[in-house]
N, C-alpha and C positions, 0 to 999 in steps of 0.2 A: 416458464416466465422469467424475465428478467426483471428485477428488483430495483428499486432506488432511482437517481438520477438518470441513469443509463437507459431503464427501461421507459422514463416519462419523456424522454427526448432522444431517442434513437437515431442514430448517425447513419448515413451510407457507408458501407464497407469500403476502406481505401483499396487500391489495387494493390496486387503482389508485389510490384516492382516499386511502387510507392514507397511501402513498408519496407523491402529490401534498402533503399536508398536512406531511410532513417537509421534504420539497423547498421548500415556500413558507416554512417555518422557516428554511432557510438564508439566504435574503433579507433576514431580518429586521435584520441589522445595517446594511443599505444601503438601507432603509427612505426616506431623505429622497432620496436618488439616483433609488429607483423611483418616488417620487412625482412627482418633477422629469419622468423620462422617460414618466409616464403623461401628465402635462401636456403635454409635447410632443408625443406621439402624437394626444392629445385635440384640440390645437391643428392638428397637420397635417392630421387628417380632416375637420375643421370646414372649413379653408381649400380641402380639395379638392373641398368641395360646390360653390364658387363657379363654377369655370369651366363646369359645364353649365349652371347656371341663367344665364350671360351669355351662353354660345351661343345659350340659348332666346330670351333678349332680343335680341340681334342678329337673329337668324332675323326673330321677330315685329316689329322695327322695320323691318326691311328690307322685309316683305311688307304693313305696315301705315303706320307714320308716316313710314318713308323717311328720318329724322333723322340725316344723316350724322355731325355733333358727337356725337351718343349713341353712335354705333357706334364713333367714336375713342375715346370712354370707355370703353365697354364690352370693347374690346380692350386698352386699359393696364392696366383691370384685371384682365384674365386673367393678362398679362404678370406682374402684380405678385403674384398669387397664387400662380402656379407659380414666381417667385423666392422668396417668402417660403417655400414649402413646400421649396424645394430648400435653403435655409439652415437650415429646422428639420430636415430629415433628416441635416444634418450634425452639428447637435447632440444629435439621437436618436441616431446612430451613436457619439458620445462616451461619452453615459451609458451606452448600452447596453453598450459594451464595456468601460468602466469596471468596471460592476456585474457582468458576467459573468465578466470576468479575475480581478476581486477573490473572489467565489464559488469559482472554479477553485481561486484561492490556499489560501482558507480549508479547503477540502475537502482538499486535498493535505497541507495541515498538520495538520489534524485525525487523517486518518488514518493519517499517518505516526507523530506522536505518540502513538496509540493503539496502533500496534503497538509501537513501544519499549517499551510497559508491558508487553506480553504476555510470559507467561514462555516458559523454554526447552521446556516440553514444546509449546508452539504451534508453534515453529520445527523441532523435531525430529518433528512429526506433520504438516506442511505443505513442501511442495514450496517453494523456494524460487523457484522459476520461476514457481509460482501467485500467491506476494505480490506479485511483482514487475507481473505482469499486472494483479492488482486495481489497485496504485500508479499503474501508467503508463497503461496500456491502457482500462481501464474508467473510471478518473477522465478521462482525455484523450476517450474516447466520447462523455463527459455534455457535453462542451466545446460543441458544437454545440446541443443541448438547451438548456443556460444561455445562452447567450449570444445565440441566435439566434430558438430556437424559443418561448420563453416570452413574449420581447418580442412575437414575430411575432403571437402568439394575442392580446395588448392590442391591439394595433396593428389587427389585421385584424377583431377583433370592435367594435371603436370605429369603424371605418369602416363595416361593415355595418349595426350598429344606427343609426347617424346616417344612412345613405343610404336605408335602409328607411322610416326615418321621414320622410325628405323625400319620397320616393317615393308614401308614405301620402297626404301633404299633396299633391302634384300631383293624383294619380286614384288611389284605393284600389281601383278596379277593375281597372286595367291592372297595379298592384301586384300583385294576387293572381294575376293570370294568369301575369304574370313569375316568380313566385316558387313555383308552385303544384308543382313537382316536387322542390327541394330536399330536402322531409322523406324522401325517397325512397332520398339518398343517405347518410341517416346509418347504418342498421343496415350496408349494406357497409363504410363506415367501421371501425366498430367490430369487424367480423371482419377486416378485413386489418390493423388494429393489433394484434391480439390474436395473431394468427399470426406477424407480424414482432417483436412482443415474443418469443415463442417462439423464433423462429429467432434472433434476437440473443443470447438467452440461451445458446442451445446452441452459438454461433459464440464467443463469449468465452470459454466452458469448452475450447473446441478451441484457441483463440489461447493461452490459459493452459498448455495442453498442449504448445504448440509453443516458448512461451517456456522452459518448463522444461527442454525437450529442449536447447534452443540453451544456455540457462545450464550445464547438465549437461555436454554435449558438447564447446561453446567454450570452455570454461575451459580454463584452462594443465593441471590435472589430468585433466579428462576428455579433452582433444587428446592428451595425452600417452597415457592410457589407450588410445584409439581406435587410435592408430598401434602402440604395443606389439602389440595384439593382432589388428592387421589387421581392424578392425572398420569402417572407412569405408564401404564399402558397405551393409553392414546398417543403420548409423545412417543414411546418406542416404536407404534404402529407406523407413525408420521416418519420417524427416522428411518426405519425398515424401507419404507415406500421411495424415500430419496435416494437412499444407499443403493437399492435393486436399481435404479436409475442411471446411477452411477456407474456400478458395475456392467450394467447392461451395453451401456454407451462405449465404456472403455472396451469390453470383450467386442464388440461391432468394430471398434476403431483398429484395434490391433490384428483383428483377421482381415479387414478390408484389404486388398491385394496381396494375401496370400498364393492365390491360384498363379497371380501374375508373377509373383516373385519365384515361385515353383518352377514356372515354364523358364523364367529368365536363368535361372541355377541349372536347369536341366539342358539349355542349349550351351551355357558355359561349359559344362562338363563333356557336351559331346562335341565340342567344337574341336580340340586338338585331335578326335579320331578322324574328325573332316579332313583336316589339316594333314595326316598320314596318310589317308585315302589319296585325296588330290596330289600332295606332295610326292608322294613315292610314285605316281604314274608319270610325273615331271622326272624323278629321278632316274626312271627307267629309259623315260625317251631320253634321257641327258641334258635337259633343261636346266635342272638343279642338282646340287649336291647335296649327298645325305645330311652333311653337318648343318646346309641352311635349311634343310626341312625341321629338323631336330631344335634349331633356335627359331623357327617361326612356330611350332608346337608351342615350346616354351614363352614366348612373345605372346599368341594368343592366351594362353593361360594368365599370363599377367595381365593382360590388357581387359578381360572378361570378369574378372575380379573389380578391380577399379570401377568398370562401366557398370556392373551391378550395384556396388556400393554409391556410385554417382546417382542412380535413379533412384536407390532407395533414400540416399541422404536428401534428394529434391523432394522427395514424397515427404520425410521428415521435416525438412525446412517449411513448406509449404503447409502442413500440419502447424507447426510452429507459429508461424504468421498470425495465427488466430489469438494466441497468447500475448504475443507482441501487440498486436489491434487492442487486446484489452488493455495491456499497460499504457500503451500510447494514449488509450482513448481516457483514463484516469489524468494522463500528465497535461492531456491537451484540455481539461477544462479550466477555463480563468477563474482564479478566486472573485469572490464579490467583493470582498473588501482588499482594496490595494492602498498601498501607502501614496500619496500625492508627490510627484517630484519636486514639489517644493515646500515639501513639508518642513515644519519648525519644530524644535526640540523645546519642550517644557522645561524652564528652568527654574526652580524653586515656585512652583506655582501655589498660587495664593488659595486656589479651592472655591474660586466662585463659578455656579455651575447655573447654566440657563439653557432652557428649551423655546424655541421661538416656532410656534404654529407650526406642530410638527403633524404630518401625516403620514402611515404608514400602513402597509398589510403584508401579510405572509405568502404574497405571490397569487393570490384568489381574488374575487371580485368583494371580498368581503375586507371594509376597513377594520383593523386592528387598533388605530389611534386616528382621531379627526381633532384637528387644531389645536392641540395641547400646547399649552404655555405655562412655564413654570421656572421661577426665579429662585436660587438659594445663595444668600450671601456666605460669603466666606466663613468657615469655623460653625455655621448654624446646621440645625437639623430640619430634615422636611421628612414628613411621614405620607404615604400615599395609601390609601384604605378604599375598599369597595368590596363589591360582589366579587367572587369567584368568576374567573374569565374578561373582566374588565377593562384588564391590560397592565397592570400594575407593573408586573415582571417584564414586559414588553417595553415600559417606558425606561425601566434600569438596563436592558439590554441596548440600547440606543448610546448610551454614556460609555460605555468602553468599546463601543463599534464592533458590536457582536453581529448586529445589523447596521444598515446606513437608512436613514428615515427616507421616503421616497420625496417627499417637501419639507421645506422648513430647515432650521440649523440647531444644532446642539454645540454648546460653549461652554468652553473652560476658559476661565480669564478672557473670556472675549475672542478666544481664537477657536473659530469651527473646529471640531474634532478630526474632520475629513482632511485638514489641513496641519495635524500634528502627527509627528513621528508616532508609529504605532509602539516604538520601544517604551518613548517618554508617556506615552497615554496608558500604557501598562503599570508603567511604574507610578503612576498618580493616584490611581483607584485600586483599591481593596476592595474586596468582595466575601461575604458571610452567608452563604445559601443555606437555606432551609433543610437539606439533604447534603452534609459535607460529604465530599468525596477523598478519601484517604487511599494512599498505594500501599501494596503489600509491602510494608518495611518498617522499619522502626520507627517510634514515636518521634526521635530525634530526627531522622530524616524526612518525617512529615513536616514537622514544624519547619525545619530549614529549607524545604522546597522554596519557600518564598524569597530568600535570601541565601543562597549557596555556600557564601563566604562567612556567614556569621559564624562566631566562634560559639563555644558550650556556653559560655556564661549568658551570652545574648540569648540563646535556646532558653538557657533557664529563666533568665527575666521576663521573656515574652510568656513563658509557662504561666508563673507565677502572677502576670497581670491577668491571665486567662483562667485564674483559680483552677490550676489543673495540676502545678507544680508537687505537691504534698502528694496527691495521689500516685503521679507517676513515681516518685521517688521512694515511694512505699511498695512498689512491684519488685519481684525477684531480680529481675535484668534490667531496672530502672528506665533510663531513656532507650535504651537496646531492646525494648519489649517490640516484637514483632506484633502489629496490629492486625495481620490477617487479611482478606481481601475485601475490600471496600470498608476496612476496619470493623469486620464483623467481631471481633474479640472485644470490642470497647461498647459500653453502652450508649444509647442516643446521646445523652449529656455529655459523656467524655469523648465521644468524637467531637461535637460540636465545640467543645472547649478546646481540643486540639486544632481545629478550625481556626477558633478565633485567635489563639496563640500565633497561628502563622501568619495571621491578618495583623497582629502585634509585631511582629517580626519585620513584616513588610515594609510598616511604618508610613502608608500614602497619606496624602492629605486629604484625598477624598474616599468616602467607605459607603457601601450599598449592603443593606443588611435584609436579605430576603427573606422574611416570616422566621428567623434564625431562630425562634424556641416555641413556634406554633404546637410542634410536634413531642411536646416535653411534659415531663411531670411538674407537678407544682415546686417540688424541692430545686430541681435541674434548672427550671425556669429562673428560679429567684437568683440563683447562683449565674447561671449565663447572662443574666439582664444586669447583675452587678457589673461582670466581666464588659460586657457591651458598652455599659455607659462609659467604664472607664476609656475603652477604646475609642468611642466616639466624642470624646472630650479634646477640644480645638479643633476636630477635624469636621469637613463639610461630610455632613450624613444624610444619605436618601433610604429611607426606612421603609420597607413593604410589611403592612402588619394586618396581620389576622385578629389577634388579641388587641383590643383595642387599649387595653391596661398599660400596655406596653409602649406608647406613643402620646401617653396625657400630657406630657410636658414638651413635647416637640414644638420648635419655633413657629411651624406651620404646618397645617394639615390640608391634604390635598385629595378631594373624593373623586372617586374615579369612577364612571357608569358607562357602559357601552363606547369605550375607547374616549370618552371626552372627560375633561376637568369639569364636574358639575357644580362642585361646592370648595371654596378654600379659606382657611382663617385656623384661628388658635381653638381648641378645645372647647372651651366656653362660650365663645361666641357661636361656634357650629351648633352645640347641642341648643342654645337658646333660639336658634332659628328654625327647628324642627323639622329639616327637611332629610336627606339619605342618610348622614352622618347619625342623625339622634334616632333614625328608626335602628340603623345597625346596632347603635349602642345600646337602646332598649333592650331589643332581642338579647343581645349578649348579657348583659347584667340582670335583666328582668326575670332569666330562668323560663321564657316563655318557650325556648327552642333556640335553634343553632343560627346562625346569621346567614340570610337567604342567599341564594345562587342565581344564576340566570344562564340561561342557552341560548347564547346570542352567536354561536358559530364562529367563536373567535379563534385560530389555532395556535393557540400557545396557553402556558399555565400563567394564571395570574394576570 
């Protein structure tokens, strides 16, 4: 089963020639090196014709003229041809690898850059293990086709053509006799190649499934979950099933066509004997010289090896088309979020934010937001409160264009965010999420991620503003301390303060705080609340709050329910109104229970 976006919107498979044309276009930046490679291959193929002719000359010389000096010259020429051919093979290998590795480099870069442009919708709809499988396994699997197969096609094709021409020049009847059976191998080659292509496509799908499972269960979160629930045996059985499929499919693909290649190799081995049988009779009848028969036998041996390789390579190329198709499939998916050709850059944004009659859904028939209108003056704070699943986080997603609204406009300083350059939009907005993401790197590098050119003094100042500097400075390695995957070597409060320091360093005029203290203990919450208050000072701030105590002083509170703004105002006024906000407040502070949740089918957190 295919997963993610590809499984949801299957596309018709492109023809082999259409894919080959696209593959050929990949080589265009290397056309000079490719031409040099073809010239080297051609020269090597032509030089390779010399030894059979020289062998023929030696045999005829021995049997007729008996010129020992001429035998010496012919032997030296054979040695020179072999030496030059060996030197050319080194040049050919250099050019081949240079072009092949360059193409692989370009493909990885292009695919990675394209994936970076994809919207959040793509990543929430596709498993990360599947994405990594396309980028690593599929692109890596193409390498043999790029670095070896396509060069082998050119090389062997030239060898076959030049050898057949020489054979026909020596004796056209013996040429026809020697090559009569070759067309019989074309149809089996196409069949075997098609079967291998389908098997390889299926194998890569299962490899993607296996990578996704490994990524999910061998990450810190996954390993913790399996240990807590004692599901190691279950996950092993699931992995074993997928791994067995990969093994069986790979085995079937490798064994497909083995009998065919055995017959082809057998025919190639018997061909010289047939040449000697037929040619010997021609020598006896006086139609051919013994030297020509020896030359023909050598040429037949020379031609069947590249023919066998050509058929084998064509099968490899056909199966590799499945990998190219999978890579192109990702590369052809258009990003949902694109920059307008007339986009303007925000210069010194004041931070005025407005949502005008926003409607939005996540691609299904259930509206996530309906007619949402919000206005936040520069430097003021607005809080979003409401039941889980009401649409609070979805509202914040639209501001930095993680998604685009289906209807209505989101404005910054009067500019529709869809008319702002993506780079300046990103620079204008800082975000602190409920579950901060830290890289497996040092604390310094995690803070500096917001502004790579920042000095150490600026990093330390940001850490002080986030109330984390004293803690970091007291660690044995200080700011060089590695935080571990997703920051698991730090506590929740420490991770959150590192994330706040990162936002401080970014110094964006607009700030989004997505329940940044909801999962922390009371002490950490108080420390982080101080840091957030300092961070929000003078910035336009949009706060998602689960704990209402954190937003009592917000300039305006918007109550979200079922994707709509049902109440708005300051804390005291909303409390006096006795609506949903007052109900949430009473439940949270009366000790009667937790704030209510609702199951309204919205496909998003918050």
